[in-house]
C-alpha positions in Angstrom: 145.9 89.8 171.6 148.7 87.2 171.7 151.5 89.9 170.8 150.1 92.1 173.5 150.3 89.5 176.4 153.4 88.3 175.2 154.6 92.4 176.3 152.6 92.1 179.3 154.9 88.7 180.6 158.2 89.9 179.2 157.5 93.2 181.1 156.7 91.6 184.2 159.8 89.5 183.8 161.9 92.7 183.3 160.8 94.6 185.8 161.5 91.5 188.3 164.9 90.6 186.7 167.7 92.4 187.5 169.7 89.9 185.7 168.3 91.3 182.0 170.8 93.1 179.4 170.0 96.1 177.7 170.3 94.1 174.2 167.5 92.2 175.7 164.8 94.1 177.0 164.8 96.9 174.1 162.7 95.3 171.8 160.4 95.2 173.9 160.7 99.5 175.5 160.8 100.2 172.0 157.5 98.4 171.5 156.0 100.0 174.7 157.0 103.0 173.8 155.5 103.2 170.3 152.1 103.7 171.9 149.0 100.9 171.3 150.2 98.5 173.7 148.7 97.3 177.4 150.9 96.5 180.7 148.7 94.5 183.1 150.1 95.0 186.4 149.0 92.9 189.5 149.4 95.9 193.0 153.1 95.7 195.1 153.6 93.4 197.8 150.4 93.8 200.5 151.5 91.0 203.0 148.4 88.4 203.4 146.2 86.5 201.2 142.7 88.5 200.4 141.1 91.2 202.9 140.3 91.0 206.3 136.3 89.2 207.3 133.9 92.7 207.5 136.5 94.9 205.1 135.0 97.7 203.0 136.2 99.2 199.2 135.1 102.3 201.0 137.9 102.3 203.8 141.8 101.2 203.1 141.6 101.0 207.1 139.4 97.6 207.0 141.8 96.3 203.7 145.0 94.7 203.1 147.4 97.4 202.2 150.6 97.9 200.6 153.8 97.5 202.9 156.1 99.9 202.9 158.6 97.5 201.1 155.4 98.0 198.6 155.4 101.1 198.6 158.7 101.0 197.6 158.6 98.0 195.0 155.7 100.0 193.2 157.7 103.5 193.6 160.8 101.6 191.9 158.7 99.8 188.9 157.1 103.6 188.1 160.8 104.7 187.8 162.2 102.2 185.7 159.1 102.8 183.7 160.3 106.4 183.4 163.9 105.7 182.7 162.5 103.7 180.0 161.3 106.9 178.1 157.4 105.9 179.0 156.7 109.7 180.9 152.9 109.3 181.3 150.5 106.6 180.9 146.7 105.5 180.9 146.6 104.3 183.9 143.4 102.3 185.6 143.0 100.4 188.7 140.2 98.4 190.7 138.7 99.8 193.9 141.1 98.7 196.3 143.4 100.4 198.0 146.4 99.0 197.7 145.9 98.2 193.6 145.1 102.3 193.7 148.3 103.4 196.1 150.6 100.6 193.6 148.7 102.7 190.2 149.3 106.3 191.9 152.9 105.5 193.0 153.9 104.9 189.4 153.8 108.3 189.1 152.7 108.0 185.5 149.8 109.8 185.6 146.5 109.9 187.0 144.2 107.1 188.1 140.9 107.1 186.7 138.4 105.1 185.4 138.1 102.8 188.5 137.5 99.4 187.1 133.9 97.9 188.9 135.2 94.8 190.6 132.9 92.9 192.4 134.0 92.4 196.5 132.7 89.2 197.2 
């Protein structure tokens, strides 16, 4: 569990840190390519906090959604994974539209098995 958490934290740092070198990143990407690891990502940029009053999980129009920058961010994260040789993954998402949109924008495989989350 600690090893998996370390990989998750390190990958999150790599995604946001343009100052890392390929030598710094190599062990983490190699571990991910070897399989058996989990990467946990929060949704891409969706300005604001929480959801509007009376939001509905069944209606994206009532939720806080990804901005144009957030959609571009999610696509860039997916590209980074593909560039590092991770071209397919098992993707799970919560029911919120901003999370599903992030997961789909990664373009690493179908988004399935939506995690069951509470809306309140």
